[in-house]
C-alpha positions, 0 to 999 in steps of 0.5 A: 790851375792858378797858384792861389787855387792850388794853395786854397785846396791845401788849406781846404783840406786842412779845414776839412781835417779840423772839422772832422777832428772836432766832430769826432768823439774824444779818443782816449789812449787805449791801454792795449797800445802798451802791450807789445808782442815782444817782451823778450829781455837780452843782457838785462834789457827788457823789451830789448829788441824794441829798445835797440831798434831805435838806434837807427833813429839816432844815427839818421837824425845825427847824420842828417843834422850834420848834413844840413847844418848852417855855416856851409860845412854840410853836404846838403845844398840849398837854393835859399839858406832858410830851407835848412831850418825845417830839415834841422827840426826834422833830423833833430826830432829823429835823433831825439825820437831814438832816445825818447822811444828807447826810454818808452819801450824799456817800460811802456806806459803813458808817462813814458810815451809822452817822451816818444811822441813829443820829438816824433811830432816835431820831426813830422812837422819839420818835414811837413814845413820843409815840403811847404818851403820847397814847393810852395814858398820859402817864405811860407815855410819860414813863417810856419815853422815855429807855429806848426812845430808848437802845434805838433808838440801842443797836440802831445801835451794836450793828450798827456795832460788829459790823461793825467786828469783821467780824460785823455784825448788823442784827436789833436795828435791824430790831426797833426799826425795824419793831415801832413801825411795826406797833405804832402802827397797833395803838395807834391802833385800840385807844386813843382820841385825846384830840385831833382829827386823830388819824388824821394819824399813820396818814397819816404812817405811810402816806407813810413806807411809800411812802418805803420803796417808792421806796427799794426801787425806786431803780433802776427809778424812775430808769430811767423817765425819768432825772430822779429816782431812788427814793432821792431820792423816798424823802428827799422822801417821808419829809420830807413824812411829817414835815411831816404831823406838824407840821401835826397838832400846830399844827392839832389841838385837844383834845376838848371834855372836855380843853380847859381843861387845854391848855398 
């Protein structure tokens, strides 16, 4: 299959996703989303385990951002130096998600949720563009980084602005959340990697999918032993998913024909 046809498949999937979002009715934020199973307080911290379990986001984000930092001092190496910027967005988003999510879980409501979702959207968009840069082309990734990140942030602001006016709509946020999660495995299948460990991104996506399952089973998991809730496990699993990316970037090597270009 030609490269142009493979690119057309990815773009066609985006078109189908946009059409599905436009045809769907508006999706308001369900107030039940804020009613988490584990509201236990420890040391004066409300919803303590859901707050504290955000620490992995901060740690992984900081370690990852240090690894990909510009100037040649990081432990991650790139064939093209421009590849580091989507990863910097990804890790910076993870770090800020740790703080934003902790702030939200102290007192879950829509006004605080926006500070959780903004950095998370940036992180996911950074990961998506990083995959595009590595698999489809650095030029494409460089050109798409700013508009794709802005689309992610804009989807959150669109929802929040609507909530303030009494008619919130999560359709754009759902689009930027779920299209990359479907498109990235497709890109990994259609386009070869210039690096070893190319399947590690799939591992990250699988662990993130497990985190979403934990979120959906928040109460039942807590009821099993009254130790950890599904939402707390979601945070820990999502942090682990980010660490897989740190491991990949600091361990992988360019495939032989690209070795001389590493920066």
